[in-house]
C-alpha positions as CSV (number, residue, x, y, z in Angstrom):
1,M,42.4,27.6,-68.7
2,D,45.2,28.6,-69.5
3,R,44.7,32.2,-70.2
4,D,46.0,35.7,-68.9
5,Q,43.2,37.5,-66.9
6,E,43.4,40.3,-70.3
7,E,42.3,37.3,-72.5
8,I,39.3,36.5,-69.8
9,Q,38.1,40.0,-70.0
10,L,38.2,40.0,-73.8
11,L,36.3,37.0,-74.7
12,G,32.9,37.5,-75.7
13,F,29.8,35.5,-76.3
14,F,31.3,32.2,-78.7
15,G,34.6,32.8,-76.9
16,I,32.8,31.8,-73.3
17,L,30.5,28.9,-75.0
18,Q,34.7,27.5,-77.0
19,E,35.8,28.0,-73.2
20,S,33.6,25.7,-71.9
21,C,33.8,23.5,-74.4
22,N,37.2,23.4,-74.1
23,I,37.3,22.9,-70.4
24,V,34.9,20.0,-70.6
25,S,37.3,18.3,-73.7
26,S,40.9,18.5,-71.4
27,W,38.9,16.6,-68.3
28,K,36.9,15.4,-69.1
29,K,37.6,12.6,-66.7
30,I,36.8,14.2,-63.7
31,F,33.3,15.8,-65.1
32,A,32.6,12.8,-66.7
33,Q,32.5,11.6,-63.5
34,I,30.3,14.9,-61.7
35,T,28.2,14.6,-64.6
36,V,27.3,10.5,-63.2
37,A,26.9,11.6,-59.7
38,L,24.8,14.4,-59.6
39,I,24.1,15.9,-62.8
40,I,22.7,12.9,-64.3
41,P,20.7,12.3,-61.1
42,L,19.2,15.8,-61.0
43,S,18.3,15.1,-64.7
44,F,16.7,11.8,-63.9
45,I,14.4,13.8,-61.7
46,Y,13.4,16.4,-63.3
47,L,12.4,14.7,-66.4
48,A,10.6,12.0,-63.5
49,H,8.7,14.8,-62.2
50,I,7.3,16.5,-65.8
51,E,6.0,12.4,-66.1
52,I,5.2,11.7,-62.7
53,S,2.9,15.1,-62.9
54,E,1.3,14.3,-66.1
55,L,0.1,11.2,-64.8
56,L,-1.6,12.6,-61.4
57,F,-2.9,15.6,-62.9
58,T,-4.4,13.9,-65.8
59,K,-5.7,11.3,-62.8
60,I,-7.1,14.7,-60.6
61,M,-8.6,16.3,-64.3
62,H,-10.7,12.8,-64.5
63,N,-12.2,12.6,-61.7
64,E,-13.4,16.3,-61.7
65,F,-15.1,15.1,-64.5
66,I,-16.8,12.4,-63.0
67,L,-17.7,14.4,-60.0
68,D,-19.3,17.4,-62.3
69,Q,-21.7,14.9,-63.6
70,T,-22.4,13.1,-60.1
71,P,-25.7,14.9,-58.2
72,E,-24.3,16.0,-55.5
73,G,-25.2,14.2,-51.6
74,S,-25.0,10.7,-53.4
75,G,-22.9,8.3,-51.7
76,S,-21.0,8.3,-55.0
77,Y,-21.0,11.8,-55.5
78,D,-19.4,12.2,-51.4
79,R,-16.7,9.1,-52.3
80,L,-15.7,10.9,-55.3
81,N,-15.1,13.8,-53.6
82,A,-12.9,12.6,-50.6
83,L,-10.8,10.9,-53.3
84,L,-10.1,13.9,-55.4
85,S,-9.0,16.0,-51.8
86,S,-6.6,12.7,-51.3
87,E,-5.6,13.2,-54.5
88,L,-4.8,16.5,-54.7
89,T,-3.5,16.0,-51.6
90,T,-1.1,13.7,-52.7
91,F,-0.3,16.0,-55.7
92,F,0.9,19.0,-53.8
93,L,2.9,17.0,-51.3
94,F,4.9,15.4,-54.2
95,K,5.2,18.9,-56.2
96,L,6.8,20.2,-52.7
97,G,8.9,17.2,-52.0
98,Y,10.5,17.2,-55.6
99,F,11.0,20.7,-55.1
100,I,13.0,20.9,-52.3
101,F,15.0,17.5,-53.0
102,F,15.4,19.1,-56.5
103,V,16.8,22.2,-55.2
104,V,19.2,20.6,-52.6
105,L,20.6,18.1,-55.3
106,A,20.9,21.2,-57.6
107,L,22.8,23.2,-55.4
108,L,25.3,20.4,-54.6
109,S,25.6,20.1,-58.6
110,T,26.2,23.5,-58.9
111,S,29.0,23.5,-56.5
112,A,30.4,20.9,-57.2
113,V,31.1,22.7,-61.2
114,V,31.9,25.5,-60.1
115,Y,34.8,24.5,-57.5
116,T,36.0,22.1,-60.1
117,V,36.3,24.9,-62.5
118,A,37.9,27.1,-59.9
119,C,40.8,24.6,-59.0
120,I,41.6,24.1,-63.0
121,Y,42.0,27.8,-63.1
122,T,44.6,27.4,-60.2
123,A,45.8,24.6,-61.0
124,R,45.1,22.2,-58.0
125,D,45.0,18.6,-57.7
126,L,41.4,17.6,-59.0
127,S,39.5,13.9,-58.3
128,L,36.1,13.3,-57.8
129,P,36.4,12.2,-53.0
130,T,38.4,15.7,-53.4
131,V,35.7,17.4,-54.8
132,M,32.7,15.5,-53.1
133,S,34.4,16.4,-49.8
134,V,34.0,19.5,-50.4
135,V,30.1,19.5,-51.8
136,P,28.8,19.6,-48.3
137,R,30.1,22.7,-47.1
138,V,29.8,25.1,-49.8
139,W,26.2,24.1,-50.5
140,K,25.3,25.7,-47.2
141,R,26.3,28.8,-48.8
142,L,24.2,28.2,-51.9
143,M,21.0,27.7,-50.0
144,V,21.3,31.0,-47.6
145,T,22.1,32.9,-51.8
146,F,19.3,30.8,-53.3
147,I,16.4,31.7,-50.4
148,W,17.6,35.2,-51.0
149,N,17.1,34.8,-54.7
150,F,13.6,33.1,-54.0
151,V,12.4,35.8,-52.1
152,I,13.2,38.1,-54.6
153,V,11.7,36.5,-57.3
154,F,8.6,35.9,-54.9
155,A,8.3,39.8,-54.1
156,Y,8.9,39.9,-58.3
157,N,5.7,38.2,-59.8
158,V,3.8,39.9,-56.7
159,V,4.5,43.3,-57.3
160,S,4.5,42.2,-61.1
161,L,0.3,40.8,-60.6
162,V,-0.2,43.8,-59.2
163,V,0.6,46.2,-62.0
164,L,-0.8,43.4,-64.1
165,V,-4.3,43.7,-62.4
166,V,-4.0,47.1,-62.2
167,G,-2.6,47.7,-65.1
168,A,-5.7,45.8,-66.3
169,I,-8.7,47.8,-64.8
170,V,-7.4,50.9,-66.6
171,V,-6.3,50.4,-70.2
172,G,-8.0,46.8,-70.6
173,Q,-11.0,48.2,-72.0
174,I,-9.6,50.3,-74.7
175,D,-9.5,48.2,-77.5
176,I,-5.9,48.9,-78.8
177,I,-4.7,50.0,-75.8
178,G,-5.4,46.9,-73.6
179,P,-3.1,44.4,-76.4
180,L,-0.4,46.9,-76.5
181,F,-0.4,46.9,-72.6
182,L,-0.1,42.6,-72.6
183,I,2.4,42.9,-75.1
184,A,4.5,45.5,-73.0
185,F,3.9,43.9,-69.6
186,A,4.6,40.5,-71.1
187,A,8.0,41.6,-72.4
188,A,9.0,43.8,-69.3
189,Y,8.6,41.2,-67.0
190,L,10.1,38.6,-69.3
191,M,13.5,40.9,-69.3
192,G,13.3,41.9,-66.1
193,F,12.6,37.2,-64.8
194,L,15.9,36.6,-67.0
195,Y,18.0,39.2,-65.5
196,I,17.1,38.3,-62.0
197,T,17.6,34.6,-63.3
198,I,21.3,35.5,-64.2
199,V,22.3,37.4,-61.0
200,W,21.1,34.6,-59.7
201,H,23.4,32.2,-61.7
202,V,26.2,35.1,-61.1
203,A,25.9,35.0,-57.4
204,T,26.3,31.1,-57.1
205,V,29.9,31.8,-58.3
206,V,30.4,34.5,-56.0
207,S,29.4,32.4,-53.0
208,V,31.5,29.5,-53.6
209,L,35.2,31.3,-54.8
210,E,34.3,34.2,-52.6
211,E,33.4,35.3,-48.8
212,S,30.1,36.6,-49.6
213,Y,27.0,34.6,-49.7
214,G,23.4,35.8,-49.7
215,L,22.0,38.9,-50.4
216,N,25.7,40.4,-50.2
217,A,26.4,37.7,-53.3
218,M,23.6,38.6,-55.1
219,T,24.4,43.1,-55.2
220,K,28.3,41.6,-55.8
221,S,26.8,39.7,-58.6
222,Q,24.5,42.5,-59.4
223,D,27.8,44.6,-60.0
224,L,29.4,42.3,-62.0
225,I,27.1,41.6,-65.0
226,K,27.4,45.6,-65.7
227,G,29.0,46.3,-68.7
228,K,29.2,42.1,-69.9
229,M,25.3,42.0,-69.1
230,G,24.9,41.5,-73.6
231,V,27.4,38.3,-73.3
232,A,25.7,37.1,-70.5
233,F,22.3,38.0,-72.1
234,G,23.1,36.0,-74.9
235,V,24.7,33.5,-73.3
236,F,21.7,32.4,-70.7
237,M,19.1,32.7,-73.8
238,V,20.3,30.1,-75.6
239,M,20.4,28.1,-72.5
240,G,17.1,28.7,-71.7
241,V,16.0,27.8,-75.5
242,C,17.8,25.0,-75.6
243,F,16.2,23.7,-72.3
244,F,13.0,25.2,-73.0
245,G,13.5,22.8,-76.2
246,I,14.5,20.1,-74.9
247,Q,11.9,20.2,-72.0
248,L,9.2,20.3,-75.2
249,M,10.5,16.9,-76.8
250,F,10.1,15.0,-73.1
251,E,6.9,16.1,-73.3
252,M,5.7,15.9,-77.1
253,L,7.8,12.3,-78.2
254,V,7.6,10.6,-74.0
255,V,4.7,11.9,-71.6
256,Q,2.2,12.3,-75.2
257,G,4.0,10.1,-77.1
258,E,1.4,7.9,-79.4
259,G,4.7,5.2,-80.2
260,G,5.1,2.1,-78.1
261,I,7.3,1.7,-74.4
262,G,10.3,0.9,-76.0
263,D,10.1,4.2,-78.3
264,R,9.8,6.3,-75.4
265,V,11.9,4.7,-73.5
266,G,14.6,5.6,-76.2
267,Y,13.6,9.0,-76.2
268,G,13.9,9.6,-73.0
269,I,17.4,8.4,-72.8
270,V,18.1,10.7,-75.7
271,C,16.4,13.7,-73.3
272,L,18.2,12.7,-70.4
273,V,21.7,12.9,-71.8
274,L,20.6,15.7,-73.8
275,L,19.7,17.5,-70.8
276,S,22.3,15.9,-68.9
277,V,25.1,18.1,-70.8
278,L,23.1,21.5,-71.6
279,M,23.2,21.7,-67.6
280,M,26.8,20.3,-66.8
281,F,27.7,22.5,-70.0
282,G,25.2,25.8,-68.2
283,L,27.0,25.2,-65.0
284,I,30.8,25.3,-66.4
285,A,29.5,28.7,-69.1
286,Q,27.8,30.7,-66.3
287,T,31.7,30.1,-63.7
288,I,33.3,31.2,-66.8
289,I,31.1,34.6,-67.3
290,Y,32.3,35.3,-63.3
291,F,35.4,35.3,-64.8
292,V,34.7,37.2,-67.8
293,C,32.6,39.5,-65.3
294,K,35.8,39.9,-63.1
295,S,38.2,40.4,-66.0
296,Y,36.3,43.4,-67.4
297,H,36.3,45.2,-63.9
298,H,40.1,45.1,-63.3
299,Q,39.3,43.0,-60.2
300,N,42.7,40.9,-60.1
301,I,41.8,36.6,-60.0
302,D,44.9,36.7,-57.5
303,K,45.6,32.2,-58.7
304,S,47.2,32.0,-55.0
305,L,44.8,34.0,-53.1
306,L,42.2,32.0,-54.6
307,A,43.5,28.4,-54.0
308,D,43.5,29.6,-50.5
309,H,40.1,30.2,-50.5
310,L,39.4,26.6,-51.8
311,G,41.9,24.5,-50.1
312,A,40.4,26.4,-46.9
313,Y,36.6,24.0,-48.0
314,L,39.3,21.1,-47.2
315,G,40.1,22.3,-43.6
316,E,44.4,23.3,-45.5
317,Y,46.0,26.2,-43.5
318,V,45.4,29.4,-44.7
319,P,47.9,32.2,-44.6
320,L,46.2,35.1,-44.9
321,K,43.2,36.2,-42.8
322,A,39.7,35.7,-44.0
323,A,38.4,39.3,-45.1
324,D,42.4,39.0,-47.2
325,V,40.9,36.0,-49.5
326,Q,38.8,38.4,-51.4
327,L,39.3,38.4,-55.0
328,H,40.8,41.8,-54.6
329,H,40.8,45.2,-56.9
330,F,43.9,45.1,-59.3
331,Q,45.7,48.1,-58.9
332,P,46.6,50.0,-62.3
């Protein structure tokens, strides 16, 4: 990442993608190690959860169908009802366990990649043991930021549901306005959700590279993406489409595939590799977007201060006060 601040702020959609590719190609070894240690397990967990969820859900639906055909009060009905309750509990606990494990591993992966890209930018020595020693210290900050993002998304969904229900009651019976309202609502909801997603991804980088985390990181991220929203929107939209495409391919060829075990395993491996590459590429790209936004707002990215901040994670001596380690505003 041998660019000065003026060059970084000029990076657009294709520039960010190209810079991400350049970083990976120049540092193949460290990113390959991180991929094997964190990204591949993360991708495997995600894909495995889709397969297992489908198996559990199909079994639940089958037993519900049989239960509907069984006379109430009979011994068979009671046994099926108890079995169904047990399966629903298992399904819920599986989803909860998956969610917790996935979030923790995703935050660890984010910590590792963001820290690595920042070390490349500041020309710090890099090795997998060094990165892995930093990850446990960084991910706790990311967890606080994630919790705030979760609260914001939850509140957003609640408000959206209220608007949808009220709108459906008010205009739902009108032939022309009703469908138009649903289309407008869906478009607005998706745009808002994507905006929150972009803020969250940039906030994760802020949480690693600056002193801010949690709600403060979300607020700072919101300010940073102003003026670069179009570029960030384009990058994350492409990532989202690719992610959806890989998931759809996995569901069609593996989960619901009609081929033999060998074919399904082969397709599963292909999907695993593609998803791992996409996740790694996405984490690098969001870090580049952070640097682009900082440069665009003329906030000086002092490499020495950033290096000191990164060194603090390793317990190195930091000559400046914590408040001074912040990436300060550039004074023209």
